[in-house]
N, C-alpha and C positions, 0 to 999 in steps of 0.2 A: 431589335424587335428582338431576336435571339440572345443577343450578351447581356440584355438589362432582366431576362426570364432567367438568365445564370448567375448574373449577379444577384437578384431579389432570392436567388436559391439557397445560396452558400453564405452571404453576406446582410441581406438585410437584419437591420436589425433587431434582437429578442430577447428575453427575461433569461437571465441568469437562474431559476427558479428551478428548474429540473436538474441543472448541471448542481444544486446545493442539495435537491433532493436524491439524487446519486450520490452523493458526498456522502452523505447524513445516510443514504442506506449502505452503502459499503461498512462504512464506520462500525454500526449496528451490526450487521452480520460478521465481521469478523474479532469483534468483539465478544459476540455469544460464541462464537467459534472458539475461541480463546478460553471463554472460560468452560467450554464444554473439554476441549483437550486438557485441560489444567491436570484433573488428577491421575492423568497418566501420560503426563510431558515426559518424565523421564526417560520413560518406558518404549514411546516414541524417537526423543530425540537423544536420550543418553547414549556415552561413549557403550555402554553394555546394555542397551536396548532390542527391540524387535529388529532391529535394521545394524549389524555393527558399526562401527564410526567405519572400519576401513575397509569397506566392502564398494562404498558408491564411486570414493575416489578413483578404486582402480576400473572399477567400468565405465571409467570416460563418462558421467551422466550431466556433470557440474563443472563449473570452474569455478566457484563458493561456493561450500557447502558449510555446514557447522564443524566439520572436523577441522580444514579450514582454519575457520575462526578462531577452533577451540586450541590448533596451535600457534597461532600469531599472538593470543591471549598469552598462551603459556610460556612464551620467547622476552613476555615483558614480567612476568612472573605471577601472572593472575592462572588462579585455577581452573578444570574444566567447569565446575560446579557454577561459581561463582561468575567465569564471565558467559556461562549459557544463562544464568540468572538478568547478569547485565544485559544482552541481547533480547532476550524477552520484556526486559524494564525499556526499551527505546522500543521495543518494537508498537509494546503496549500503551506509551506515552505518546508517541505517536498517532496511533490509533483512536487515543482520545482527544490529541488536538486536530485531528484530522474529523472527527466528528462533531466538534463545540467551535470548528472554521479558524481554530488557531493560526497562526503564521500557516495557513492553507498549503501554501505549495511546498514551503519548507518541509511538514508533516509529510503529504502525500511524497516527496521523496526520500523520506526515514522510510516509511510505510513498505512501498514497494521496495527498496532495495532489504529491509529485516525480512522482508515476505520472502523476493526472493529466496533468499540463506534458506530459509525452512525449507518450502517449496522444494527447490533443485535436491535438497538433503532426503527427500520423500520418494519412492517408488509408489507409494502407496497415497500422494494427490489427487483429488480428484476434481472434478469441471469447478467445484465452486471457486477452489484455488485459482484454477487456471485465468476464469474471468475477475475474479477478484484482481488479479497480478497485474491484467490486463487492465482493466479498471485504475489500477493505482498509477501504472506507468502515466493514461493518459491526465488525469487529473493536475496533474503540476502545470498543464498546457492549459486549462480551461479554466475559466474565472467560475470554478467550481464554490469560491468564496465570499463571491460577492455580495449573497443575500443566506439569510439562516445563519449568521455565523457572527463570531467575534471581531472578525477581523473587519466587518461590515457596519458592526454596530462599535468599536473604536474607529472607524471611517479610514481604516483602508482598504474597501472593495468599495466599489459605487451598482448600485440595485437598476443601473439607469439602461436602460435598453441598449445592445451593443452586436458588431457586428463577429465579436471574438463568440460571443455566446450563443450565437446560429452554428458558423460554421462548427460548434465545438459540438453543438447537439447532431448535426451531418455525419459524423466518423465513425 
């Protein structure tokens, strides 16, 4: 009886609708945040911005920052502005794909990784950044593209009740 109750609690089939709503909500919030930050982007993230490029790596706060990324892009001949704009483009495209539910798991991984670079490079990150970062990390493991998504519309996801959706809602 206890085993059945535990099994039902974690694995009873559930709808992936709430996970789709979470995916869409995170996509909307992060896209709105990007629109809000856009006018001051280079003041925040540029090499001569509020927090200078060299300050954070020496402080040991991150294993990958925009400074690391810019250095890697410079090694292959891509300048700081072009490299940073490319990173932003990947971030925005992955958020749009996440919002629309297109290649949801890949979009979530790309959004998580690019978000990691932006969040790790700023001392001024706040609660929404950290909540979004954790959510972006968990989304590839959830069937969040099974409903309300292009993946579902194209037949790459199923809106059927699953144990994976139940377990994902318990995280």
